[in-house]
C-alpha positions as CSV (number, residue, x, y, z in Angstrom):
1,M,88.5,101.5,118.4
2,W,89.6,105.0,117.4
3,D,86.8,105.2,114.8
4,S,84.1,105.0,117.5
5,I,85.9,107.7,119.5
6,K,86.0,109.9,116.3
7,S,82.3,109.4,115.9
8,L,81.6,110.3,119.5
9,I,83.6,113.6,119.4
10,G,83.7,114.5,115.8
11,N,80.8,117.0,115.9
12,S,81.8,118.6,119.2
13,A,85.5,118.9,118.6
14,P,86.1,118.5,114.8
15,I,89.9,119.1,114.9
16,I,90.5,116.5,117.5
17,G,88.0,114.2,115.8
18,T,90.0,114.5,112.6
19,L,93.4,113.9,114.2
20,I,92.7,111.2,116.7
21,G,93.6,107.8,115.4
22,G,95.7,109.2,112.5
23,P,99.4,109.7,112.2
24,A,99.3,112.4,114.9
25,G,96.8,110.3,116.9
26,T,99.2,109.2,119.6
27,A,99.9,112.8,120.7
28,V,96.2,113.8,120.4
29,G,95.0,110.7,122.2
30,S,97.4,111.5,125.0
31,M,96.1,115.1,125.2
32,V,92.5,113.8,125.3
33,A,93.3,111.2,128.0
34,S,95.0,113.8,130.1
35,A,92.1,116.2,129.7
36,L,89.6,113.5,130.7
37,G,91.8,112.2,133.5
38,V,91.8,108.6,132.2
39,E,94.4,106.1,131.1
40,N,95.9,106.8,127.7
41,T,94.1,103.9,125.8
42,P,91.3,104.0,123.3
43,A,89.1,101.8,125.5
44,A,89.5,104.1,128.6
45,I,88.8,107.3,126.5
46,E,85.7,105.7,124.9
47,Q,84.4,104.5,128.2
48,E,84.7,108.0,129.7
49,L,83.0,109.6,126.7
50,R,80.1,107.2,127.0
51,N,79.7,107.3,130.8
52,N,80.5,111.0,131.6
53,P,78.2,113.7,130.0
54,D,80.8,116.3,130.9
55,A,83.6,114.6,128.9
56,L,82.6,116.3,125.6
57,V,82.7,119.7,127.4
58,K,86.2,118.9,128.5
59,I,87.2,117.9,125.0
60,K,85.7,121.1,123.6
61,Q,87.6,123.1,126.1
62,L,90.8,121.2,125.2
63,E,90.3,122.0,121.5
64,S,89.7,125.7,122.4
65,D,92.7,125.9,124.6
66,E,95.1,124.0,122.3
67,R,93.6,125.3,119.0
68,I,97.0,126.5,117.6
69,A,98.9,123.3,118.5
70,L,96.0,121.2,117.1
71,K,95.9,123.2,113.9
72,K,99.6,122.7,113.4
73,L,99.1,119.0,113.9
74,A,96.1,119.0,111.5
75,F,98.4,120.8,108.9
76,K,101.1,118.2,109.5
77,H,98.5,115.4,109.2
78,A,97.2,116.8,105.9
79,E,100.8,117.2,104.6
80,L,101.5,113.5,105.5
81,E,98.3,112.3,103.7
82,S,99.2,114.4,100.7
83,D,102.8,113.0,100.6
84,E,101.3,109.5,100.9
85,R,98.9,110.1,98.0
86,Q,101.7,111.6,95.9
87,L,104.0,108.6,96.6
88,A,101.2,106.2,95.6
89,I,100.7,108.1,92.3
90,V,104.4,108.2,91.6
91,Q,104.6,104.4,92.2
92,Q,101.6,103.7,90.1
93,N,103.1,105.8,87.2
94,A,106.4,104.0,87.6
95,T,104.7,100.6,87.3
96,M,102.8,101.8,84.2
97,Q,106.0,103.0,82.6
98,A,107.7,99.7,83.4
99,E,104.9,97.8,81.8
100,L,105.1,100.0,78.7
101,A,108.8,99.6,78.4
102,S,108.7,95.8,79.0
103,N,109.8,93.5,76.2
104,D,107.9,90.7,77.8
105,A,105.7,88.9,75.3
106,Y,102.8,88.6,77.6
107,V,102.8,92.3,78.4
108,R,102.7,93.1,74.7
109,R,100.0,90.4,74.0
110,W,97.6,90.9,76.9
111,R,95.2,93.1,74.8
112,P,94.9,90.5,72.0
113,T,94.6,87.8,74.6
114,F,91.7,89.6,76.2
115,G,90.1,90.2,72.8
116,Y,90.3,86.5,71.9
117,A,88.9,85.6,75.3
118,V,86.0,87.9,75.0
119,C,85.3,86.6,71.4
120,L,85.5,83.0,72.5
121,T,83.2,83.7,75.5
122,W,80.7,85.5,73.3
123,T,80.8,82.7,70.7
124,L,80.4,79.9,73.3
125,L,77.5,81.7,74.9
126,F,75.5,82.1,71.7
127,L,76.4,78.6,70.5
128,G,75.3,77.2,73.8
129,L,72.1,79.3,73.7
130,T,71.3,78.1,70.2
131,V,71.9,74.4,71.0
132,S,69.9,74.8,74.2
133,M,67.0,76.4,72.4
134,V,67.0,73.7,69.7
135,F,67.0,70.8,72.2
136,Y,65.0,72.5,75.1
137,P,62.6,74.9,73.4
138,E,60.4,75.0,76.6
139,K,63.3,76.8,78.4
140,A,63.9,79.4,75.7
141,A,62.4,82.3,77.8
142,A,64.5,81.5,80.8
143,L,67.6,81.2,78.6
144,V,67.0,84.5,77.0
145,T,66.4,86.1,80.4
146,S,69.7,84.7,81.6
147,V,71.5,86.1,78.7
148,V,69.9,89.5,79.2
149,A,71.1,89.4,82.8
150,L,74.6,89.0,81.5
151,T,74.3,92.3,79.5
152,P,76.1,94.4,82.1
153,L,79.0,91.9,82.2
154,F,79.4,91.9,78.4
155,T,79.0,95.7,78.3
156,I,82.0,96.1,80.6
157,A,84.1,93.5,78.8
158,L,83.4,95.0,75.4
159,S,84.1,98.5,76.7
160,V,87.5,97.4,78.0
161,L,88.1,95.6,74.7
162,G,87.2,98.8,72.7
163,I,89.5,100.9,74.8
164,S,92.3,98.3,74.5
165,I,92.0,98.3,70.7
166,H,92.0,102.1,70.6
167,K,95.0,102.3,72.9
168,R,96.8,99.7,70.8
169,S,96.2,101.8,67.7
170,Q,97.7,104.8,69.5
171,D,100.7,102.7,70.6
172,K,101.3,101.7,66.9
173,Q,101.0,105.3,65.8
174,V,103.6,106.4,68.5
175,S,106.0,103.6,67.6
176,A,105.8,104.7,63.9
177,G,106.8,108.2,64.9
178,K,103.3,109.7,64.4
179,D,101.2,111.8,66.8
180,P,98.2,109.7,67.8
181,V,95.0,111.0,66.3
182,G,92.0,111.2,68.5
183,I,88.5,110.2,67.5
184,V,87.3,113.8,66.7
185,A,90.5,114.7,64.8
186,G,90.2,111.4,62.9
187,L,86.6,112.1,61.9
188,K,87.5,115.7,60.8
189,K,90.4,114.3,58.8
190,A,88.2,111.6,57.2
191,I,85.5,114.2,56.3
192,K,88.0,116.6,54.8
193,G,89.5,113.7,52.8
194,G,93.0,114.1,54.2
């Protein structure tokens, strides 16, 4: 409901449009309802905006009159969103650290499991393709087209597998007490013969 109100007033009163329906939305909604002389509900505000052409003028005036208070609310709104994003990042990093520190066998073995699954899938696909082409040669073109359609799927799977292998190599280097060597540094080292 607030989204439609935001779209109705967003261009005319951008500060109010940003705030309404958010964490500070109750206070802003109350201000808008009061300025329009309607009940403090999203439905009443939306109805007034749609039915009364002067409603947007009143909201523009409200934004002009209450600019300082609204800017303070907008700042607080941005601060809350920033804190929320920061908390999400902290929680995500904590989860990743817990996974890395885990002694659970599956956490340690998910990369090889994924590798074996991709290998098995690849093998079964081409074995099935070969058998199908031998026994149903008239459908060879359709089969090849089907396999080509799977190319993006395998591209993603093989990319994830490649990254997993690379990361596992880095994990082994770190656990051995060595600094992980990147691709470019590894190539330079190989060329120099070190």
